[in-house]
C-alpha positions in Angstrom: 24.3 34.5 -5.5 21.0 32.6 -5.8 18.5 32.7 -3.1 15.9 29.9 -2.6 12.5 31.3 -2.4 9.4 29.3 -1.8 6.8 29.9 -4.5 4.0 32.2 -3.4 0.6 30.6 -3.7 -1.7 33.4 -4.5 -4.3 33.9 -7.0 -7.6 32.4 -8.0 -8.1 28.7 -7.5 -5.4 28.2 -4.9 -6.5 25.6 -2.3 -4.0 24.6 0.4 -3.3 20.9 0.4 -2.7 18.7 3.4 0.3 16.4 3.0 -0.4 13.2 1.2 1.5 11.2 3.8 1.8 11.2 7.5 5.2 11.3 9.3 6.4 7.9 10.3 9.3 6.8 12.5 12.7 6.6 10.7 13.1 2.9 11.7 9.8 2.1 10.0 10.8 4.0 6.8 14.2 2.2 6.7 12.6 -1.2 7.3 10.1 -0.5 4.5 13.0 0.5 2.2 14.8 -2.7 3.0 11.6 -4.7 2.3 11.3 -3.1 -1.1 14.9 -4.1 -1.9 14.4 -7.7 -0.7 10.9 -8.8 -1.4 9.7 -12.4 -0.9 9.0 -14.4 -4.1 5.2 -13.8 -3.7 5.6 -10.1 -3.1 7.8 -9.7 -6.2 5.3 -11.7 -8.3 2.4 -9.5 -7.0 4.4 -6.3 -7.6 5.0 -7.4 -11.2 1.2 -7.7 -11.6 0.3 -4.4 -9.9 3.0 -2.0 -10.9 2.8 0.7 -13.5 -1.0 1.0 -13.3 -1.3 -2.5 -14.9 -4.7 -2.9 -13.3 -6.6 -0.3 -15.3 -6.2 3.2 -13.8 -5.3 2.1 -10.3 -2.0 3.1 -8.8 -0.5 0.8 -6.2 2.4 1.5 -4.0 4.4 -1.3 -2.2 5.9 -1.6 1.3 4.4 1.7 2.4 5.0 2.8 6.0 1.7 3.7 7.7 1.7 4.5 11.4 3.6 1.6 13.0 2.9 -0.8 10.1 4.2 -1.5 6.7 1.5 -2.2 4.1 2.5 -4.7 1.5 0.5 -3.0 -1.3 -1.9 -0.1 -1.1 -4.1 1.8 -3.5 -4.9 5.1 -1.7 -7.4 6.2 -4.3 -9.6 3.2 -3.5 -8.5 2.9 0.2 -7.6 -0.8 -0.3 -4.6 -2.7 1.3 -3.4 -5.9 -0.2 -1.5 -8.2 2.2 0.5 -11.2 1.0 1.0 -13.6 3.9 2.7 -16.8 4.8 1.5 -19.4 7.3 2.8 -17.4 10.2 -0.1 -15.0 9.8 -2.8 -17.7 10.0 -4.2 -16.6 13.4 -2.2 -13.6 14.4 -3.6 -11.3 17.1 -1.2 -8.6 15.8 -2.7 -8.8 12.4 -6.2 -8.5 13.8 -5.2 -5.4 15.8 -3.6 -4.0 12.6 -6.8 -4.6 10.6 -8.8 -2.8 13.2 -6.6 0.3 13.0 -6.6 0.2 9.2 -10.4 -0.2 9.0 -10.8 2.8 11.4 -8.8 4.8 8.9 -11.2 3.8 6.1 -9.2 1.1 4.5 -10.4 -2.3 3.3 -8.0 -5.2 3.6 -7.6 -8.1 1.2 -5.3 -10.9 2.3 -3.9 -13.6 0.0 -1.6 -16.5 0.8 1.9 -16.7 -0.8 1.0 -19.9 -2.5 -2.1 -18.4 -4.1 -0.1 -15.5 -5.5 2.6 -17.8 -6.9 0.3 -20.6 -8.2 -2.9 -18.8 -9.1 -2.1 -15.2 -9.9 -5.0 -14.7 -12.3 -7.5 -15.8 -9.7 -5.9 -13.3 -7.2 -6.0 -10.5 -9.8 -9.7 -11.2 -10.6 -10.5 -11.0 -6.9 -8.6 -7.7 -6.5 -10.4 -6.3 -9.5 -13.8 -7.2 -7.9 -12.7 -5.5 -4.7 -11.6 -2.4 -6.5 -14.9 -2.2 -8.4 -16.8 -2.5 -5.0 -15.4 0.8 -3.7 
């Protein structure tokens, strides 16, 4: 019958690529999947604004597992993470530690309150565009 054979990468111009993702724990991946299926109102509104490269050429992904975290929205090309937060994140030590890890990995973090995303989406988008242009 048929035998599966991996394509042989030979020839001029072949450059081995490192994986575009890092392995994460299965529980984190499953939790991210559940968060994509059940977004908050603010996350759903933000995803509607960011998806399908609606912000010029920038591709965003949502609820992305990264190490022990789940990033609300991330543009890997520009190394920017967008977090949509409620009041429970106002002065969170865990969020500060998470930001330190992300900044060490070369990411910039932009945080927006749920109310801002729901009530002033154009102002949030303008701010995101400014941050994307800075990188």
